[in-house]
N, C-alpha and C positions, 0 to 999 in steps of 0.2 A: 396923231398923238392924243387928241381929245377922246377918241374912242377907247384907247388904252386906259387913260385915266378914269373914264366913266366906269369901266369894268372894275378897276381897283376901288373906286368909291362904293360900288355895289358889291363889296367884298364877299359877303356870304348870302346874297339875295338870290334864292333859288326860285322865287316867284316872278311871274311876269314873262315877258317875251324879249328876245334880242334879235335884231335884224342881222342879215347876212353880213352887212358892212361892219357892224359892231364886233361880231365874232371874228371875222377874218382880219380886221385891223388889229384887234388884240393879239391874234395868233401871229401876225407879221411882226409887230413890235416886240412881242415876247421872244420870238425866234432871233431877232436882231440883238436884243439885250443879252440873251443867252450866249450867242456867239461872241459878243464883246466880253462877257465875263470869262468865257473859255479862253480867249486870247490873253486877257489880263491874268488869269490863273497861270497860263503857260509862261508869260513874261516874268511873273513874280515867283515862279517855281512852286506854286501852291497846288498844282495838280498831282494826282495820285500816281501817275505813271506816264504813259505816252500822251501825245497831243490829243488823241481821241478820248482819253479818260477824263471824267469829270474832276473839277477842282473844288476847292473849298468854297470860293465865292459863287461859283456856278451852282453848287449844291444848296447853299443858303438861299440864293435867289429862287431856285426851284421850289424849295419848301415854302417860301413866302407867297408865290403865285399859284400854288396847286389848288387852293380853295377857290380863288377867283376864276381860275380856268374851268374847274368843274361847274361852278355856278353859271358862268356865261354859256357853257355847253348845254346845261340843262335848260336855260332860257331859250337857247337856239332851237332845241328840240320842241319846246312849247310853241315857238313861232310857227312851226310847220304842223302843229296840231298833235304832237306825240308827247308821251310822258318823258320826263327827263331820264328815265332808266334806259331809254333807247340808245343812249350814248355808250352803253356797254356792249352793243352788238357791232362787231367789226364790219367794216365796209358799208353796212347799211347806215351807220351813224355818219359816215363821210357823205353818203348820198343825201341824207337829210340836211346836212350842214351846207350843202351846195344849192339845193333847190330853194325857190322863193317861198316865203312864208304865206300862211293863209291870208287872203286879201280882206278879211273881215275879222271882227272880234271873235275870239274863241273863249273857252273856259279858263284860259290863263290870262286873259286881258285883251285890251284893245290892240289893234294893229299898230306896231311902233312907227309905221310910216304914216299913220293918220288917215289912211284911206279905208273906206268901208266901215268906219266905226259909227256906232249909234250916236255918240256925242257929236260927231261931225255932221251927221244927218240932221240932228236936232238944231244945231247952230245954223245950218243952211236954211232950214224951214222957218227960223225966226227972222231972217233977214228980209 
């Protein structure tokens, strides 16, 4: 849940990098919350039609998280060394979201795992 909240705190931050864990935990919790809103919409009768149709609560939630979702996806693309625009390429963006990020700092920032960063190397050299 902390990863989900971290993404929401970085609401429109398209800079930097996001680990696989951050991206996929946000995706998981987002899917669970969407399903809960879908069930709640069905129980309250606020869905537009069949059970498969979106309801009012689910639609509002979707509008709230669309910007954080795009932002974390862009940061995930940065982690593997690609521009955030690569999220627009079907199937390839899924591949990029699954592979491990670059093990060193890149032009979008330090490795979020802390490995291979210049700042970490400098700290080790001072000890």
